[in-house]
C-alpha positions in Angstrom: 292.5 133.5 130.9 293.5 133.8 127.4 292.7 130.3 125.6 295.5 128.3 124.0 295.5 127.0 120.3 298.6 125.3 120.3 299.6 122.8 117.5 299.5 119.3 119.4 303.0 118.3 117.9 304.7 121.3 119.5 306.9 120.5 122.7 308.3 117.3 121.4 311.8 118.5 120.3 314.8 120.3 121.8 317.3 123.2 120.3 318.3 122.1 116.9 320.9 125.2 116.3 318.7 126.1 113.3 318.2 129.5 114.9 321.8 130.7 116.1 322.3 133.6 118.5 325.7 135.3 118.3 324.6 138.4 119.7 322.9 137.7 123.3 322.8 141.6 124.0 320.5 141.8 120.8 317.9 138.8 121.8 317.2 140.6 125.3 315.7 143.7 123.2 313.0 140.8 122.1 309.6 142.2 121.0 311.1 146.0 121.6 313.6 146.2 118.9 314.8 144.6 115.5 317.8 142.5 115.2 319.4 140.3 112.8 320.2 136.7 113.2 321.9 133.9 111.3 319.6 130.7 110.8 320.5 127.4 108.9 317.4 127.0 106.7 319.3 128.2 103.3 319.1 125.5 100.9 316.6 123.5 103.5 314.9 120.5 101.3 311.4 121.5 102.9 312.0 125.0 101.8 312.6 124.5 97.8 310.2 125.9 95.5 309.4 122.4 94.2 308.5 121.1 97.7 306.3 124.1 98.5 304.6 123.4 95.1 303.7 120.0 96.2 302.6 121.5 99.8 300.4 123.9 98.3 297.8 121.1 97.5 297.5 120.2 101.1 295.9 123.7 101.9 292.9 122.5 100.1 292.5 120.0 103.2 290.9 122.8 104.9 288.4 125.9 104.3 291.1 128.4 104.8 292.1 127.5 101.1 289.7 130.3 100.2 291.6 133.0 101.5 294.0 132.5 98.6 291.4 133.5 95.9 289.6 136.4 94.6 285.4 135.6 95.4 284.7 135.3 91.5 287.6 132.6 91.3 285.8 130.5 94.2 283.2 129.7 91.5 285.5 127.5 89.9 286.1 124.0 90.5 288.1 123.0 93.3 290.6 120.8 91.4 291.2 123.6 88.9 292.0 126.0 91.8 294.3 123.6 93.5 295.9 123.5 89.8 296.3 126.9 89.6 297.6 127.6 93.1 300.4 125.1 92.6 301.2 126.3 89.2 301.8 130.1 90.9 304.4 128.7 93.1 305.9 126.6 90.3 306.0 129.8 88.0 306.8 132.2 90.5 309.9 133.1 88.3 307.9 134.3 85.4 304.3 135.4 86.6 305.2 138.6 88.7 303.2 137.1 91.8 303.8 137.6 95.5 302.3 134.1 97.1 302.0 133.2 100.7 301.5 129.6 102.2 299.9 130.0 106.0 300.0 127.7 108.7 302.0 125.3 106.8 303.2 123.5 110.3 299.5 122.3 110.4 299.5 121.1 106.8 302.1 118.4 106.9 303.8 116.7 110.1 307.5 117.5 108.2 306.7 121.1 108.7 305.2 120.7 112.2 308.5 119.0 113.1 310.4 122.1 111.9 307.9 124.5 113.8 308.6 122.8 116.9 312.6 122.7 116.3 312.5 126.6 115.6 310.6 127.7 118.7 312.6 125.1 120.7 315.6 127.2 119.4 313.7 130.3 120.6 313.3 128.7 124.0 316.8 128.0 124.3 318.2 131.6 123.3 315.4 133.5 125.5 315.2 131.0 128.4 311.4 131.6 128.5 308.9 128.4 128.0 307.5 130.0 124.8 305.8 126.6 123.9 303.7 126.2 126.9 302.9 129.8 127.1 301.9 131.1 123.8 298.2 131.2 123.1 299.2 130.7 119.0 301.9 130.4 117.0 302.8 129.1 113.2 305.1 129.1 110.0 304.1 130.9 107.0 306.4 130.8 103.5 306.4 133.9 101.3 307.5 133.7 97.7 307.9 136.6 95.5 308.9 137.3 92.1 312.0 139.5 91.0 311.5 143.1 92.0 308.0 143.3 94.0 307.2 145.4 96.9 305.6 144.3 99.9 303.3 147.5 101.2 303.4 149.2 104.5 301.9 147.0 107.4 302.3 145.9 110.5 301.3 142.7 112.8 300.2 141.5 116.3 302.8 138.4 116.6 306.5 138.2 117.9 307.9 137.7 114.2 311.2 136.3 113.0 311.6 136.4 109.2 314.4 134.2 107.7 315.4 134.5 104.0 316.0 131.1 102.5 316.3 132.1 98.6 317.1 135.4 97.2 317.7 138.7 98.7 315.4 141.6 99.7 315.5 144.9 101.4 313.5 145.2 104.6 312.8 148.6 106.1 311.6 148.4 109.8 310.1 151.1 112.1 310.0 151.6 115.7 306.8 149.5 117.3 303.4 151.0 118.3 303.7 154.6 119.5 307.0 155.0 118.2 305.2 155.1 114.6 301.8 154.4 114.8 298.8 156.5 115.9 296.3 155.3 118.7 293.7 155.3 116.0 295.7 153.1 113.6 296.2 150.5 116.1 292.6 150.5 117.4 291.4 150.0 113.6 293.9 147.2 113.1 292.5 145.5 116.2 288.8 145.5 114.9 290.3 143.2 112.2 291.3 145.7 109.5 295.0 144.3 108.4 295.8 147.1 106.2 295.3 150.2 109.1 298.5 151.3 108.9 299.3 154.8 106.9 302.3 155.5 105.4 303.4 159.0 106.0 306.0 160.8 103.8 307.9 161.9 107.2 308.7 158.2 107.7 311.1 158.1 104.7 314.3 158.6 106.4 312.9 156.8 109.9 313.3 153.3 111.0 316.2 150.8 110.4 317.2 149.3 106.9 318.1 145.6 106.7 319.2 143.6 103.6 317.9 139.9 103.8 320.1 137.0 101.9 320.1 133.5 102.5 321.0 132.3 106.2 319.7 135.8 107.8 317.0 136.4 109.4 315.5 139.7 111.2 313.2 139.9 114.3 310.0 142.0 113.8 308.5 143.2 117.4 304.7 143.1 117.5 303.2 146.5 116.0 306.5 147.4 114.3 305.5 148.8 110.9 307.6 147.3 108.1 307.9 147.7 104.1 309.8 145.3 101.9 311.3 145.5 98.1 312.2 142.1 96.8 315.5 141.9 94.7 316.3 141.0 91.0 315.8 137.1 91.7 313.2 135.0 93.2 312.9 135.5 96.9 311.9 132.5 99.4 311.4 133.6 102.9 310.1 131.8 106.2 308.2 133.3 108.9 308.0 131.9 112.5 305.5 133.9 114.5 303.9 133.3 117.9 301.6 135.2 120.5 301.9 135.3 124.2 299.1 136.0 126.3 299.9 139.7 127.2 299.9 140.6 123.6 296.4 139.3 123.1 295.1 141.4 126.5 297.0 144.4 124.9 294.9 143.7 121.7 291.8 143.5 123.7 292.4 147.0 125.2 292.9 148.5 121.9 289.7 146.9 120.7 287.4 148.4 123.5 289.3 151.8 123.0 288.3 151.7 119.2 284.7 151.5 120.4 285.2 153.9 122.9 286.4 156.6 120.4 283.6 155.8 118.3 280.8 156.9 121.1 283.6 160.3 121.2 285.1 159.4 124.3 289.2 159.7 124.9 290.2 156.1 126.1 293.2 155.6 128.1 296.1 153.8 126.1 297.2 150.5 127.5 299.6 150.4 130.2 298.2 153.9 131.6 295.7 152.3 134.2 295.9 148.4 135.4 292.5 148.7 136.6 291.1 150.3 133.3 293.0 147.6 131.4 291.6 144.7 133.4 288.2 145.9 133.1 288.6 145.8 129.2 290.1 142.6 128.9 287.3 141.0 131.3 284.9 142.6 128.7 286.6 141.3 125.6 286.8 138.0 127.1 283.2 137.6 128.2 282.3 138.7 124.4 284.4 136.2 122.6 284.1 133.0 121.4 284.8 130.5 124.7 286.1 127.7 122.5 288.1 129.3 119.5 288.8 127.2 116.5 291.0 130.0 115.1 293.4 132.8 116.0 290.7 135.0 114.4 288.0 133.6 116.3 290.3 134.1 119.4 291.3 137.5 118.9 288.2 139.1 116.9 285.2 137.4 117.8 284.8 139.8 120.8 285.0 142.7 119.1 282.9 141.9 116.2 280.3 141.4 118.6 281.3 144.9 120.2 281.2 146.9 117.2 277.9 145.4 115.8 275.9 148.3 116.7 278.2 150.6 115.3 278.0 148.6 111.9 274.4 148.8 112.0 274.1 152.3 112.6 276.3 153.0 109.5 273.9 150.7 107.3 271.1 152.9 108.4 272.9 156.3 107.5 273.9 154.9 104.0 270.2 153.4 103.8 271.1 149.8 103.6 268.9 148.6 106.8 
C-alpha cells in the first residue's frame, strides 16, 4: 500500500472551470500524450509578481527554503536570505534569473484553495477521483527572465503547465521508452533529477508548443522536455500530482537500478506482473513507513537499498 501525503484542505471544492476542456479526445490521452488546453489563470491576482514576491517569504516557515540557496549562502542570516529571495522575484525582469516557488499550496490557504479548485476541474474532465486516489500533489510557480532556457529533463508526476504571463516555447518528447533509455530512467529514480541525456538525434523529434497566457500543456510522466523563454518575463503555474501506479512503477525502476549495478539484466516494468509485485513489495518494506515528504515516500527505500554500492564506491576512491 502506497502512503498518501495529501494536503488536508484538498477535496472541499467543486469544479470551477479554471481548466477548460474543448477537446475531449485529447484528454483521453492523459498521461500518454501531451496536449494543449485553455485555462483562466492569466491575470489571476494570486499569480502577479508582486503577490508571489510576498508569498516567497512564507517559504521560510519550513525547512525546504534551503533548496533555493547554495551551501555558502546558507551561512548568511535568515532575514538576509529572505530579502534576497523576495528581491530575486521582484527584479526578475532585470536580474537574468530563473526562480521557482514550490509547494505554494502548503504555504498559504489561498493557494491551497486554488490547488483544490484546479484538481476539481481535472476530476470533472477525467471522471477520475484524483484527490482521493493521488499519493501526493502540489503547485509550483516558475518565473523566468527574458530569453532564459530550461535544460532538457523529465519528471515523475502528471503535470499541467499553465502560462500566466509572457510567452515561451516548449518542446516535449515521447514519454518513457519512446525517448529515454532504461539506465536513464533508473538513474532518475535513484534520485538524480538530471538523469536525462539530450542527444543530437532528438533535434527533430517530439512536438513543439507555444505557451501564451491562457494556454497550458499537459506533460505526461517521464516525458522529457526543454523550454526556451521569450522576450518578456515569464510566469507559469504547474499543477502536478502522482497516482499510486506511478509510485509503484518508480519502485520497479529503483530495484532495476540496483540489479543493473550487480551486472544483471532486469525486466522492464510491465514485462512480468509477478516480478513487478516482488520489486514493489521489497521497496515498500525498505521505505519509511510514515513519510513526511514525497521525497521520503519515493526515495527512502532506494537510498537504503543502494547504500552498499555507495560504500563500495567510497572504498574504491579511498574515502572509507
